[in-house]
KEKE-3310 file (N, C-alpha, C; in steps of 0.2 Angstrom, whole numbers, plus 5000, padded with zeros to 4 digits):
npx = (5061:5046:5033:5020:5007:4997:4985:4983:4975:4964:4957:4943:4940:4933:4938:4939:4952:4959:4951:4952:4966:4975:4988:4995:4988:4982:4972:4973:4974:4964:4955:4957:4965:4981:4998:5004:5014:5028:5031:5031:5024:5019:5008:4991:4981:4985:4984:4970:4965:4969:4962:4949:4947:4936:4938:4949:4963:4974:4990:5003:5019:5034:5050:5067:5079:5085:5075:5064:5068:5070:5057:5048:5033:5029:5017:5011:5009:5007:5015:5028:5038:5054:5055:5047:5048:5037:5023:5012:5009:5007:5020:5023:5020)
npy = (4973:4980:4980:4988:4978:4975:4964:4966:4961:4957:4968:4978:4991:4999:5010:5012:5011:5022:5032:5032:5032:5042:5045:5033:5026:5027:5029:5019:5023:5015:5014:5006:5002:5007:5007:5021:5026:5020:5024:5028:5017:5013:5020:5024:5026:5018:5005:5005:5007:4995:4985:4989:4985:4978:4966:4960:4962:4969:4970:4970:4965:4956:4960:4960:4973:4973:4965:4973:4985:4980:4975:4986:4994:5005:5019:5018:5004:4995:4997:4996:5005:5014:5026:5027:5015:5006:4996:5001:5015:5033:5036:5026:5027)
npz = (5057:5051:5038:5029:5021:5008:5001:4986:4975:4981:4986:4989:4987:4996:5004:5018:5024:5019:5023:5037:5039:5031:5030:5028:5018:5001:4986:4971:4953:4949:4959:4970:4986:4991:4998:5004:5013:5022:5034:5052:5058:5070:5073:5080:5071:5060:5065:5068:5055:5049:5056:5052:5039:5029:5022:5027:5022:5024:5032:5044:5041:5046:5041:5033:5031:5018:5011:5012:5005:4992:4989:4991:4986:4974:4972:4959:4956:4946:4935:4922:4918:4915:4921:4933:4939:4940:4934:4926:4920:4916:4911:4902:4889)
capx = (5058:5040:5031:5013:5006:4990:4984:4979:4970:4957:4954:4936:4940:4929:4940:4940:4959:4960:4947:4954:4973:4977:4995:4998:4985:4978:4969:4976:4970:4959:4951:4959:4969:4988:5002:5007:5020:5030:5034:5026:5020:5016:5002:4985:4977:4986:4981:4963:4964:4970:4956:4943:4947:4931:4940:4955:4969:4980:4994:5010:5023:5041:5055:5073:5080:5086:5069:5060:5070:5068:5050:5043:5028:5027:5010:5009:5011:5007:5019:5035:5042:5060:5055:5045:5049:5031:5021:5007:5007:5007:5026:5024:5020)
capy = (4979:4979:4984:4987:4974:4974:4959:4971:4957:4955:4974:4979:4998:5002:5016:5012:5012:5028:5037:5031:5033:5045:5045:5027:5024:5031:5025:5019:5025:5010:5015:5002:5005:5006:5009:5027:5027:5014:5027:5029:5010:5012:5024:5021:5026:5013:4999:5006:5005:4987:4982:4991:4982:4973:4959:4958:4960:4973:4967:4972:4959:4957:4960:4963:4979:4971:4963:4979:4989:4976:4974:4991:4995:5012:5020:5016:4997:4991:5000:4994:5010:5015:5032:5027:5008:5002:4992:5003:5022:5038:5036:5020:5030)
capz = (5054:5048:5033:5028:5015:5005:4996:4981:4971:4985:4988:4986:4986:5001:5006:5025:5026:5017:5027:5043:5039:5024:5031:5025:5012:4996:4981:4965:4948:4948:4964:4975:4991:4990:5003:5003:5017:5027:5040:5058:5058:5077:5074:5081:5065:5056:5068:5067:5047:5048:5059:5049:5033:5029:5019:5031:5017:5026:5038:5046:5041:5048:5035:5035:5027:5011:5008:5011:4999:4986:4988:4992:4980:4972:4971:4953:4957:4940:4929:4922:4914:4919:4925:4940:4941:4941:4928:4921:4922:4911:4908:4898:4882)
cpx = (5051:5038:5023:5012:4999:4990:4980:4974:4964:4954:4948:4935:4935:4931:4941:4947:4961:4957:4949:4962:4976:4985:4998:4995:4982:4975:4973:4972:4964:4954:4952:4964:4976:4992:5005:5014:5021:5033:5029:5022:5017:5010:4995:4980:4978:4983:4973:4961:4964:4964:4950:4942:4942:4933:4947:4961:4975:4983:5000:5014:5031:5045:5061:5074:5081:5080:5064:5062:5069:5061:5045:5039:5027:5019:5007:5012:5010:5010:5026:5040:5049:5060:5052:5045:5043:5029:5015:5005:5008:5014:5028:5024:5026)
cpy = (4976:4983:4983:4983:4974:4969:4963:4967:4956:4962:4975:4987:5002:5009:5017:5014:5019:5034:5037:5034:5036:5045:5039:5024:5029:5027:5025:5022:5021:5010:5010:5005:5003:5009:5016:5029:5021:5017:5027:5022:5009:5016:5021:5021:5020:5006:4999:5004:4998:4984:4983:4988:4977:4966:4957:4957:4965:4970:4971:4966:4961:4956:4962:4969:4978:4969:4969:4984:4986:4976:4980:4993:5002:5013:5018:5008:4993:4994:4998:4999:5011:5021:5032:5020:5005:4999:4995:5011:5027:5038:5031:5023:5033)
cpz = (5051:5042:5032:5021:5014:5000:4991:4977:4975:4987:4985:4985:4990:5003:5014:5027:5025:5021:5034:5044:5033:5024:5027:5019:5007:4991:4974:4959:4947:4953:4970:4980:4990:4996:5000:5007:5021:5033:5046:5059:5065:5078:5076:5075:5060:5059:5067:5059:5046:5050:5056:5042:5033:5026:5022:5026:5019:5032:5039:5046:5043:5041:5037:5030:5020:5008:5007:5005:4992:4984:4989:4985:4980:4972:4965:4953:4952:4934:4929:4918:4919:4923:4932:4943:4944:4935:4924:4923:4915:4908:4903:4890:4879)
residu = (UNK:UNK:UNK:UNK:UNK:UNK:UNK:UNK:UNK:UNK:UNK:UNK:UNK:UNK:UNK:UNK:UNK:UNK:UNK:UNK:UNK:UNK:UNK:UNK:UNK:UNK:UNK:UNK:UNK:UNK:UNK:UNK:UNK:UNK:UNK:UNK:UNK:UNK:UNK:UNK:UNK:UNK:UNK:UNK:UNK:UNK:UNK:UNK:UNK:UNK:UNK:UNK:UNK:UNK:UNK:UNK:UNK:UNK:UNK:UNK:UNK:UNK:UNK:UNK:UNK:UNK:UNK:UNK:UNK:UNK:UNK:UNK:UNK:UNK:UNK:UNK:UNK:UNK:UNK:UNK:UNK:UNK:UNK:UNK:UNK:UNK:UNK:UNK:UNK:UNK:UNK:UNK:UNK)
# end
């Protein structure tokens, strides 16, 4: 099984992936790209978005189902609240 991985710390926020493939990518509140969907990983738009990344930080990586469930990143990937299981969002207050 594969999953989309973005090396978030290296994202420059150019938006190429979001512009090419809005099914799989969106912007975080900080303006950087995040994975929106792990479905339809064989799409041509996804391949084009990966190829278009100017800093080459997007990839498809092999994973087993247990690892994928454990490591799936929510859109609010920097929030640690109990409500959305991420590390920095409006639910923290």
